[in-house]
C-alpha positions as CSV (number, residue, x, y, z in Angstrom):
1,X,1.8,-1.5,-9.9
2,X,1.1,2.0,-10.9
3,X,3.7,4.6,-9.7
4,X,2.3,7.7,-7.9
5,X,4.5,10.7,-8.6
6,X,2.7,13.6,-6.9
7,X,0.6,14.5,-3.9
8,X,-2.4,15.3,-6.2
9,X,-2.1,11.9,-7.9
10,X,-1.9,10.2,-4.5
11,X,-5.1,12.0,-3.3
12,X,-6.9,11.0,-6.4
13,X,-5.8,7.4,-6.1
14,X,-6.9,7.0,-2.5
15,X,-10.3,8.6,-3.1
16,X,-11.5,5.4,-4.8
17,X,-14.5,3.6,-3.5
18,X,-12.5,0.4,-4.1
19,X,-9.8,-0.2,-1.4
20,X,-6.4,1.1,-2.5
21,X,-3.2,-0.3,-1.0
22,X,-0.2,2.0,-1.2
23,X,3.3,0.4,-1.1
24,X,6.0,2.8,0.1
25,X,9.5,1.9,-1.0
26,X,12.9,3.2,-2.1
27,X,15.3,2.1,-4.8
28,X,18.1,1.5,-2.2
29,X,16.0,-0.7,0.2
30,X,17.1,-4.4,0.1
31,X,13.8,-5.5,1.7
32,X,11.9,-3.7,-1.0
33,X,13.8,-5.6,-3.7
34,X,13.3,-8.9,-1.9
35,X,9.5,-8.6,-2.3
36,X,9.6,-7.4,-6.0
37,X,9.7,-10.9,-7.6
38,X,6.3,-12.0,-6.1
39,X,4.4,-8.7,-5.9
40,X,3.0,-8.9,-9.5
41,X,1.5,-12.3,-8.7
42,X,0.1,-11.0,-5.4
43,X,-1.3,-7.9,-7.2
44,X,-3.0,-10.0,-9.8
45,X,-4.5,-12.3,-7.2
46,X,-6.2,-9.4,-5.5
47,X,-7.0,-7.1,-8.5
48,X,-10.8,-7.8,-8.3
49,X,-10.9,-6.8,-4.6
50,X,-8.4,-3.9,-4.4
51,X,-6.1,-1.6,-6.3
52,X,-2.4,-1.3,-5.6
53,X,-0.1,1.7,-6.2
54,X,3.5,2.5,-5.3
55,X,5.1,5.6,-3.8
56,X,8.9,6.0,-3.8
57,X,9.4,7.6,-0.3
58,X,12.5,9.4,-1.5
59,X,10.4,11.2,-4.3
60,X,7.6,12.2,-2.0
61,X,9.2,12.6,1.5
62,X,6.5,15.1,2.7
63,X,3.8,12.5,2.1
64,X,5.8,9.7,3.9
65,X,6.4,12.1,6.8
66,X,2.7,13.2,6.9
67,X,1.7,9.5,7.1
68,X,4.4,8.5,9.6
69,X,6.0,6.1,7.2
70,X,9.6,5.5,8.3
71,X,10.2,1.8,7.7
72,X,10.1,0.5,4.2
73,X,8.6,-1.3,2.5
74,X,5.4,-0.3,4.2
75,X,1.8,-0.7,3.1
76,X,-1.2,1.5,3.9
77,X,-4.7,0.8,2.7
78,X,-7.2,3.6,2.0
79,X,-10.8,3.8,0.8
80,X,-12.7,7.0,-0.1
81,X,-9.7,9.0,1.1
82,X,-9.6,7.5,4.6
83,X,-7.0,5.2,6.0
84,X,-8.3,1.7,6.7
85,X,-5.3,-0.2,8.1
86,X,-1.5,-0.2,7.8
87,X,1.4,-2.6,7.7
88,X,4.3,-0.3,8.7
89,X,7.5,-1.5,10.3
90,X,11.2,-1.4,9.8
91,X,11.3,-5.1,9.3
92,X,11.3,-7.0,6.0
93,X,8.0,-8.5,5.0
94,X,7.2,-12.0,3.7
95,X,4.6,-12.9,1.0
96,X,2.4,-14.5,3.6
97,X,2.5,-11.4,5.8
98,X,1.6,-9.1,2.8
99,X,-1.2,-11.4,1.8
100,X,-2.5,-11.5,5.3
101,X,-2.5,-7.7,5.3
102,X,-4.4,-7.6,2.0
103,X,-7.0,-10.0,3.3
104,X,-7.4,-7.8,6.4
105,X,-7.8,-4.8,4.0
106,X,-10.6,-6.5,2.2
107,X,-12.3,-7.6,5.5
108,X,-12.2,-4.1,6.9
109,X,-13.5,-2.6,3.7
110,X,-16.4,-5.0,3.6
111,X,-17.2,-4.5,7.3
112,X,-17.4,-0.7,6.7
113,X,-19.8,-1.1,3.8
114,X,-22.2,-3.0,6.2
115,X,-22.3,-0.2,8.7
């Protein structure tokens, strides 16, 4: 997963016509580390449908605050610079929940293309 290190890089990433899922995390978050082992497989499974990038909330706190990201890990999907949906909570996330969120991202993206 490509690491986003600046606001400008973030804006460029989310401007894509392909859905982009942003994972917000920190290095000290145990729930973030719990999902690390399976995230490469999940990312590979969805690579034809969406892109995934990561933002360390501690490195870009203004961005996390602007997007109201308080719980981590949190996921927000964007397309053409606009937020599609989000999976933001203070609770840990399972692989199944993350995959469900990614499926919903794809569904919302496809529905918007039809309008």
